[in-house]
C-alpha positions in Angstrom: 0.0 0.0 0.1 3.1 2.2 -0.1 2.4 5.8 1.2 -1.3 5.5 1.2 -1.5 4.6 4.5 0.6 6.5 6.9 0.9 8.0 10.4 -0.2 11.7 10.2 2.6 14.4 10.3 3.6 15.6 13.9 2.2 12.4 15.5 3.8 12.3 18.7 5.4 8.9 19.0 5.5 5.2 17.8 4.0 4.3 21.5 0.8 6.7 20.9 0.1 4.7 17.8 0.2 1.2 19.7 -1.7 2.5 22.7 -4.7 4.1 20.4 -4.8 0.6 18.8 -5.2 -1.1 22.0 -7.7 1.6 23.1 -9.7 1.0 19.8 -9.6 -2.8 20.1 -10.7 -2.8 23.6 -13.4 0.1 23.4 -11.2 1.9 26.2 -13.0 5.1 26.1 -10.9 6.4 29.0 -7.7 5.8 27.1 -9.2 7.4 23.9 -10.2 10.3 25.9 -6.6 10.7 27.3 -4.8 10.2 24.0 -7.0 12.2 21.5 -6.6 15.9 22.8 -3.2 15.6 22.5 -3.7 14.3 18.6 -1.9 17.1 16.8 -3.7 16.8 13.3 -7.6 15.9 14.1 -8.2 17.6 17.8 -10.8 15.1 18.4 -12.2 14.4 21.9 -14.4 11.6 23.1 -16.6 11.9 26.2 -19.6 10.6 27.8 -22.3 13.1 28.2 -26.0 12.4 27.7 -25.2 9.1 25.7 -23.4 11.4 23.0 -20.2 11.0 21.1 -18.9 14.5 20.6 -16.5 16.0 18.6 -14.3 18.9 19.1 -14.5 21.4 16.3 -12.4 24.0 17.9 -9.9 23.8 15.0 -12.2 23.1 12.0 -9.4 23.4 9.3 -7.6 20.3 10.8 -10.9 18.1 11.2 -11.5 16.0 8.0 -15.0 15.2 9.3 -15.9 18.6 9.8 -16.2 20.1 6.3 -18.0 17.3 4.7 -20.6 15.4 7.2 -24.3 15.8 6.2 -26.3 13.5 8.4 -28.7 10.6 7.9 -31.5 12.9 9.0 -30.5 15.6 6.5 -30.6 12.8 3.7 -34.3 12.0 4.6 -35.2 15.5 4.9 -33.7 16.2 1.7 -35.9 13.6 -0.1 -39.1 15.1 1.6 -38.1 18.3 -0.3 -38.7 20.3 2.5 -35.4 20.8 4.2 -34.6 24.4 5.1 -31.2 23.8 6.8 -28.9 21.2 7.7 -29.8 19.6 11.2 -26.3 18.8 12.9 -26.7 15.8 15.2 -23.9 14.5 17.7 -23.1 10.9 16.9 -24.3 8.1 19.4 -21.8 7.3 22.1 -19.8 4.1 22.1 -22.0 2.9 25.1 -25.6 4.1 23.3 -25.0 2.5 19.9 -27.8 0.2 18.7 -26.8 -3.2 18.1 -26.1 -4.7 14.4 -27.0 -8.1 13.2 -24.5 -9.5 15.4 -26.3 -8.3 18.5 -22.9 -6.4 19.6 -23.5 -3.1 21.2 -20.0 -1.7 21.2 -18.8 -0.1 18.1 -16.3 -2.1 15.8 -12.7 -1.1 16.0 -12.7 -0.3 12.2 -15.9 2.0 12.6 -14.5 3.6 15.7 -11.2 4.3 13.7 -13.1 6.0 11.0 -15.1 7.8 13.6 -12.4 9.5 15.6 -10.3 10.2 12.3 -7.6 7.6 13.0 -8.1 5.8 9.6 -4.3 5.4 9.2 -4.6 2.9 11.9 -6.9 0.3 10.0 -4.3 -2.0 8.7 -3.0 -2.7 12.2 -6.5 -3.0 13.6 -7.0 -5.8 10.9 -3.9 -7.4 11.9 -5.1 -7.5 15.5 -8.3 -9.3 14.3 -10.7 -6.6 13.4 -12.8 -7.4 10.3 -13.2 -5.0 7.8 -16.8 -5.5 6.7 -18.4 -5.9 9.9 -21.7 -4.1 10.5 -23.1 -2.0 13.1 -25.3 1.2 13.4 -27.9 1.2 10.8 -26.1 -2.1 9.5 -23.4 0.1 7.7 -20.1 -1.1 7.0 -17.1 1.3 8.0 -17.0 2.0 4.2 -20.6 3.3 4.4 -20.0 5.3 7.3 -16.6 6.7 5.7 -18.6 7.7 2.6 -21.6 9.0 4.2 -19.3 11.7 6.1 -17.2 12.1 2.7 -13.9 11.1 4.5 -11.9 10.6 1.6 -8.8 9.5 3.1 -10.8 6.7 5.3 -12.6 5.7 2.0 -9.1 5.0 0.2 -7.7 3.3 3.1 -10.8 0.9 3.4 -10.5 0.2 -0.3 -6.7 -0.7 -0.2 -7.4 -2.9 2.7 -10.2 -4.7 0.6 -13.4 -3.3 1.9 -16.4 -4.5 -0.3 -17.2 -1.6 -2.4 -20.7 -2.8 -3.4 -21.8 -3.8 0.1 -25.6 -2.9 0.8 -27.4 -2.2 3.8 -30.0 -5.0 4.7 -33.2 -2.7 4.7 -32.5 0.3 2.4 -30.2 -1.6 0.3 -28.0 1.5 0.2 -24.2 1.2 -1.2 -21.6 3.2 -0.2 -21.7 5.2 -3.6 -25.2 5.9 -2.9 -24.6 7.4 0.5 -21.5 9.4 -1.3 -23.7 10.8 -4.2 -26.2 11.7 -1.9 -24.2 13.6 0.5 -22.1 15.3 -2.3 -25.3 16.2 -4.0 -27.6 17.2 -1.0 -28.2 21.0 -0.1 -25.7 21.0 2.7 -22.9 19.2 0.4 -23.6 21.9 -2.2 -23.3 24.7 0.2 -20.2 23.0 2.0 -18.6 22.7 -1.5 -18.4 19.1 -1.0 -16.1 17.6 -3.7 -16.5 14.6 -5.5 -13.4 12.7 -4.7 -15.1 10.0 -2.7 -17.5 9.3 -5.8 -14.8 9.3 -8.2 -12.7 7.0 -6.0 -15.4 4.5 -5.4 -16.2 4.3 -9.2 -12.5 4.0 -10.3 -12.5 0.9 -7.7 -15.4 -0.9 -8.9 -18.5 0.5 -7.6 -21.6 -0.6 -9.6 -23.2 2.5 -10.9 -26.4 0.8 -11.9 -27.3 -0.8 -8.4 -30.6 0.3 -7.1 -31.7 1.0 -3.5 -35.0 -0.3 -1.9 -36.6 2.6 -3.7 -35.2 1.5 -7.0 -33.0 4.4 -7.1 -29.7 4.4 -8.7 -26.9 6.7 -7.5 -27.9 9.0 -10.8 -31.1 9.4 -9.5 -29.8 11.1 -6.1 -27.5 13.4 -8.0 -30.2 14.6 -10.4 -32.6 15.3 -7.9 -30.3 17.8 -6.3 -28.9 19.0 -9.5 -25.1 18.6 -9.0 -23.7 18.6 -12.5 -20.1 17.5 -11.8 -21.5 14.6 -9.8 -23.9 13.6 -12.6 -20.9 13.9 -15.3 -18.6 11.6 -13.3 -21.6 8.9 -13.1 -22.5 9.3 -16.7 -18.8 8.8 -17.9 -19.1 5.3 -15.5 -22.0 4.1 -17.4 -25.0 5.7 -15.5 -28.5 5.4 -17.1 -30.4 8.6 -17.5 -33.5 6.6 -18.7 -33.7 4.1 -15.6 -36.7 4.6 -13.3 -37.3 4.2 -9.7 -40.0 2.0 -8.1 -42.3 5.0 -8.3 -41.6 5.0 -12.3 -39.7 8.4 -11.7 -36.9 9.3 -14.3 -33.8 11.2 -13.6 -35.4 14.1 -15.7 -38.5 13.8 -13.6 -36.5 14.2 -10.2 -34.3 17.2 -11.8 -37.6 19.0 -12.6 -39.0 18.8 -9.2 -37.3 22.1 -8.0 -37.4 25.5 -9.9 -34.2 26.4 -8.5 -32.3 23.7 -10.4 -33.4 25.2 -13.8 -30.9 27.9 -13.5 -28.7 25.2 -14.8 -29.5 25.2 -18.7 -26.7 23.1 -19.5 -27.8 20.2 -17.2 -31.4 20.5 -18.2 -30.0 20.1 -22.1 -27.6 17.3 -21.3 -30.6 15.3 -19.4 -32.9 16.2 -22.5 -30.2 14.8 -24.9 -30.0 11.5 -23.1 -33.5 10.9 -22.6 -36.0 8.7 -24.8 -38.7 8.0 -24.3 -39.4 11.2 -22.6 -41.0 10.2 -19.1 -42.5 13.2 -17.6 -44.8 11.6 -15.4 -44.5 9.2 -12.3 -46.3 5.9 -11.4 -49.1 8.0 -10.1 -49.7 10.0 -13.4 -48.1 13.1 -11.4 -46.1 15.7 -13.5 -42.9 17.2 -11.6 -43.9 20.0 -9.3 -42.1 22.5 -11.5 -44.4 22.0 -14.4 -47.4 22.7 -12.3 -46.0 26.2 -11.8 -47.7 28.7 -13.8 -44.5 30.6 -14.3 -43.3 27.5 -16.1 -46.2 27.1 -18.5 -44.0 27.3 -21.7 -41.9 24.7 -20.6 -44.7 22.2 -19.7 -46.1 22.8 -23.2 -43.1 22.1 -24.8 -41.8 19.2 -22.9 -45.4 17.4 -23.1 -45.3 18.1 -27.0 -41.9 16.4 -27.1 -43.0 13.7 -25.0 -45.6 13.0 -27.5 -43.4 12.7 -30.5 -42.8 9.0 -31.8 -39.3 8.6 -33.4 -38.8 6.6 -36.4 -36.5 3.4 -35.8 -33.4 5.1 -37.7 -33.6 8.2 -35.1 -33.8 5.9 -32.2 -30.8 4.0 -33.5 -28.9 7.0 -34.0 -29.8 8.4 -30.4 -28.7 5.1 -28.7 -25.3 5.4 -30.6 -24.7 8.8 -29.7 -25.6 7.8 -26.1 -23.2 5.0 -26.0 -20.6 6.6 -28.0 -20.2 10.2 -26.3 -17.3 12.3 -25.4 -14.1 11.2 -26.6 -15.7 7.9 -27.7 -17.5 9.7 -30.7 -13.8 10.5 -32.1 -12.7 6.9 -31.9 -15.8 5.9 -33.8 -15.3 8.6 -36.3 -12.2 6.5 -37.4 -13.9 2.9 -37.1 -17.0 3.6 -39.2 -17.6 5.5 -42.8 -17.5 9.2 -42.5 -20.8 9.8 -44.1 -22.5 7.3 -41.9 -20.6 9.0 -38.8 -21.9 12.5 -39.9 -25.5 11.2 -40.2 -25.4 10.2 -36.7 -23.7 13.3 -35.2 -24.1 16.1 -37.6 -27.9 15.5 -38.3 -30.4 17.0 -36.0 -27.9 16.6 -33.1 -29.2 15.4 -29.8 -32.7 15.6 -31.0 -35.3 17.7 -29.1 -32.8 19.0 -26.3 -31.5 22.0 -28.0 -34.4 23.3 -29.5 -36.3 23.1 -26.3 -33.4 24.6 -24.1 -33.1 27.5 -26.9 -37.0 28.3 -26.8 -37.0 28.4 -22.7 -33.9 30.0 -22.2 -33.6 32.8 -25.0 
């Protein structure tokens, strides 16, 4: 693993590492409380107070868990479309954690290492008998936890140590990719300028972009619901399917059109339209996206309904699918592999169908 896994700079001594590993393996809260205040990088303090595990955020610039940590309650609130701000809740203490499938009430060592920011110790913990894919709170693995808090270094160490990148939670069926995409894309993630490094790291290490959660949502549905264009591009470049439907028959375009604020991004609307056929504007209940019920967006509603009623010829459908599969740099490769006239008929004739026409009519 080379230099990927190393002791943080300014760490006081080799002895501190050893004592900290012992404390994590034995869930020795007193020793953790003694050691962590002297931790010169993370400045994390564990204390018992009203059954909560509190973090000392007095030095936010040095805390990897401070800058990008939207919580589970934020995710649920965001999906109800009524969130106003990010609720910040302290994490449960090591004595107050609910049990996982194995019935253990104490946190697993790898989870605890991720929580307190000591992910560099994970290889040593594994050598001492800790198991990398054990589950605890909400039946999450340590990789789920690291992705939910966008702890990039912890994600990298866990993947290097063999964590299952496509592990799912038993009830919600969420993968680490689902959690990383949602946290990066939700309102809090956008406000905090959360980057896509965790998402990219998962994708380059074998994360399945087409896996669905219990609601039939793929990672792209989460990104489109919140209009995070850079995350959407990452997913599309790794094979995400814009036309995939949730269990409520909601397309990526449908979720994107649920909120008016996202339509400021004309380029993203164009991109989703250019990859969407057939154009599914209603869900399983027959409801249109909330935006299209707004009188201010009546022109967009009319043009989209008109486009959704169009039936393409078989030739146009074939061209559309070729453009969708061979987009970006792949189209240049394809130009060398097929007759020039045929290539021009696919890419130069009616480029991306109705997308350009719709965006120009609405935003001009």
